[in-house]
C-alpha positions in Angstrom: 125.0 33.8 104.1 123.8 32.0 107.2 123.4 35.3 109.1 121.4 36.7 106.2 119.2 33.7 106.2 118.6 34.0 110.0 117.7 37.7 109.7 115.2 37.0 106.9 113.7 34.2 109.0 113.4 36.5 112.0 111.8 39.3 109.9 109.4 36.7 108.4 108.4 35.5 111.8 108.0 39.1 113.1 105.8 40.0 110.2 103.7 36.9 110.7 103.2 37.8 114.4 102.3 41.4 113.6 99.6 40.3 111.1 97.9 37.8 113.5 94.4 38.7 114.5 94.1 40.3 117.9 91.9 39.0 120.7 90.1 41.8 122.6 88.0 41.5 125.8 85.8 44.4 126.5 83.9 44.6 129.8 81.3 47.3 130.2 79.9 47.7 133.7 77.1 50.2 134.5 77.6 51.7 137.9 74.1 52.3 139.3 73.5 55.0 141.9 72.5 53.9 145.3 69.2 54.2 147.0 69.0 53.6 150.8 66.0 52.2 152.6 66.4 52.9 156.4 64.0 51.2 158.8 63.5 52.1 162.4 63.4 48.8 164.4 62.7 50.3 167.9 59.8 49.0 169.9 57.9 52.3 169.5 57.2 51.2 165.9 54.8 48.5 167.2 52.7 50.9 169.2 49.2 51.7 168.0 47.7 55.1 168.8 44.2 53.9 169.5 42.5 50.6 170.2 40.2 51.2 167.2 43.1 51.1 164.7 43.8 47.6 163.4 47.4 48.4 162.2 50.4 49.9 163.8 53.4 51.8 162.4 55.4 48.5 162.0 52.6 46.8 159.9 52.4 49.9 157.6 56.2 50.0 157.2 56.2 46.2 156.2 53.4 46.9 153.7 55.4 49.7 152.2 58.4 47.4 151.7 56.3 44.9 149.8 54.8 47.4 147.3 55.7 47.5 143.6 57.9 50.6 143.9 60.7 48.4 145.1 61.1 46.6 141.8 61.2 49.8 139.9 63.8 51.3 142.2 65.9 48.1 142.1 65.9 48.2 138.3 67.5 51.7 138.3 69.5 51.7 141.5 71.4 49.5 143.8 69.2 49.3 147.0 70.8 49.0 150.4 68.6 48.2 153.4 69.6 49.4 156.8 68.0 49.0 160.2 68.6 51.1 163.3 67.5 51.6 166.9 70.1 52.7 169.4 72.8 52.0 166.7 72.9 51.6 163.0 73.2 47.9 162.0 75.1 46.6 158.9 73.4 46.6 155.6 71.1 43.7 154.7 70.0 42.3 151.3 66.7 43.9 150.4 64.9 40.5 150.2 65.4 40.1 154.0 63.1 43.1 154.7 60.1 40.9 155.6 62.1 39.1 158.3 62.8 42.3 160.3 61.6 42.6 163.9 61.0 45.8 165.8 62.4 45.2 169.3 65.1 47.9 169.8 65.1 49.7 173.2 65.3 53.3 171.8 65.7 55.5 168.7 68.7 57.6 168.0 67.6 59.0 164.7 69.9 61.9 163.9 73.0 60.0 165.0 72.2 56.9 163.0 71.3 58.8 159.9 74.7 60.5 160.0 76.5 57.2 160.5 74.7 55.6 157.6 75.2 58.5 155.2 78.9 58.8 156.2 79.4 55.3 154.8 78.4 56.6 151.3 80.5 59.8 151.4 81.7 60.5 147.8 79.3 58.0 146.2 76.3 58.8 144.1 73.1 58.6 146.2 69.7 59.0 144.6 67.9 59.3 147.9 66.8 57.6 151.1 63.5 56.2 152.2 63.1 56.6 155.9 60.5 54.4 157.7 60.4 55.7 161.2 58.0 57.4 163.7 60.5 60.3 163.6 60.9 60.5 167.4 64.6 60.7 168.5 64.7 59.5 172.1 68.2 61.0 172.5 67.7 64.5 171.2 65.7 67.2 173.0 64.5 68.8 169.8 63.1 67.3 166.6 64.9 69.6 164.2 66.7 66.7 162.4 64.3 67.1 159.5 65.3 70.7 158.8 69.0 69.8 158.8 71.0 69.7 155.5 71.5 66.1 154.3 73.6 64.9 151.3 70.6 63.3 149.5 66.8 63.7 149.5 65.1 61.9 152.4 61.6 60.5 151.6 59.2 59.5 154.4 55.9 57.7 154.5 53.1 58.6 156.9 52.9 55.4 159.0 49.7 56.3 160.8 46.7 58.7 160.3 47.4 62.3 161.4 46.4 63.5 164.8 45.7 60.0 166.3 47.7 60.4 169.5 46.5 62.2 172.5 49.7 64.1 173.3 50.1 65.4 176.8 52.2 68.6 177.0 55.9 67.8 177.5 57.0 70.5 179.9 60.0 70.0 182.2 62.5 72.0 184.2 66.0 71.8 182.7 68.0 73.8 185.2 67.4 76.0 188.2 70.2 78.6 189.1 70.3 80.5 192.4 73.0 82.2 194.4 74.6 80.1 197.1 73.9 82.7 199.8 70.4 84.2 200.4 69.9 87.1 202.8 66.4 87.6 204.4 64.8 90.8 203.1 67.0 91.2 200.1 66.0 90.4 196.5 67.5 87.2 195.2 67.6 86.2 191.5 66.3 82.7 190.7 66.7 81.6 187.1 64.8 78.5 185.8 65.1 77.0 182.3 61.9 75.3 181.2 61.7 73.2 178.0 58.6 71.9 176.3 
């Protein structure tokens, strides 16, 4: 009789526990795609093409970072701000964009773009805004723009077109001649010239 009473008590407690209301916690998190803002902080950004211009590349880049597009993009994407010159620097909060200073010694554009984009491999990237003069001081050619990149790269013209007086950049890369030259014989001299 005692065992039957204990079994009935156990079943009653089990039934009571089963009919208790449940407490559920639901957490919904929206994963926003990322949008990168990459700013060239080399000293060349502070150069002005002509004395008649009142602004330089750096002043225009700072104005672009203060425009209203930033609020719209931040509403739809997670915005990461990067700076680079010789190396790519760690990401900064976007509200620190006004405190940036252009004083880097050189620009390694292609190398730093690759380093920054490698950090986001496998993640959803909406695009990248690149604020730079586009001159890579490490590379001989400026074909970085025609390379295939994992996201769209948007640029802004930081100065009026055709404002710089550009002197031709022609230089001799290599000269190759035989070690022995005989007077009166033809000797082949090969020079590689880049420009």
